[in-house]
N, C-alpha and C positions, 0 to 999 in steps of 0.2 A: 415388484416395487413394494416398498414398505409404506405403512400408514402411520400417521402421528395425530393424536388428538390433543388439542390444547384447550384447557378449560379455564374458566374464570378470567377471561380477558375483559378489560374495561371496555365499556360501550364506545368510548372515544377512539380507542385503539382499533376496534373493528371497523368503525366508520372511516377512519383514516386509511386503513388498508383497502377498504372498498373503493374509496376515492382514488387511491393510487392505482388500483387495478383498472378502474374505468379509464383513467388518464393514459394508461399504457395499453389499452385495448386487450386486456386479459381478464380471465375470470378471477374471482377472489382466490380460489384454490391455486390457480397457476401463479398468481402474484406471490402468494405466501410461499409456495414451493421454490420459486426463483430466489426470493429473499433468503430462505434457509439454505439453499444450495450455495449461494454466494458467500454467506456467512461461514459456512462449514469449510469452504475452500481457503478462506483467508487465514493464514497462519502467520501471525506477526513474527518477524525475524528478530533475532537478538542484535540490537544495534552494535553493542560492543564486540560481539563475535564478528560481525561484518567489518567493523573498523579495524580490528586486529588483522583480519585477512588481507585488507587493503594495505596495511602497514607492511605485512610480510611480503606481499607482492612487490611493493616499491623497494624494499630492502634487497630483495632478490634481484630485481632489475638493476639496481644501483651496483650491486656486487658483480653481476655478470657483464655489465657494459662499462665498468669503471667510470661511472657517471655520477655526478652529484647534481642535485636540484638546487637551482639558485633561488634567492628570495625575489619574488616578483614585484615587491613594493616599489623598487626603483623604476621598473618598466611602467608601472601604473602611473607613477608620478610624471614620467616623461610624456606619456600619452595625455594626461590631464593638462599639462602645460602647453600642448600644441594648440 
């Protein structure tokens, strides 16, 4: 395992981390390690890349099944009027 030293943290930040660790029944070191591990795992995905992938999947489905997607507004209006 590697080690990391963080210097010059504000006193309020350290106190907040200590309180969080206590609330979660962990040591300060374990709490900070967990925070850093979770932060390192989170890789924000590119929204537009995901949106384009969904569009491509829908277009492929439409072409393969000779299917078109209808506008759902009319169905919503019917349900609302019930």
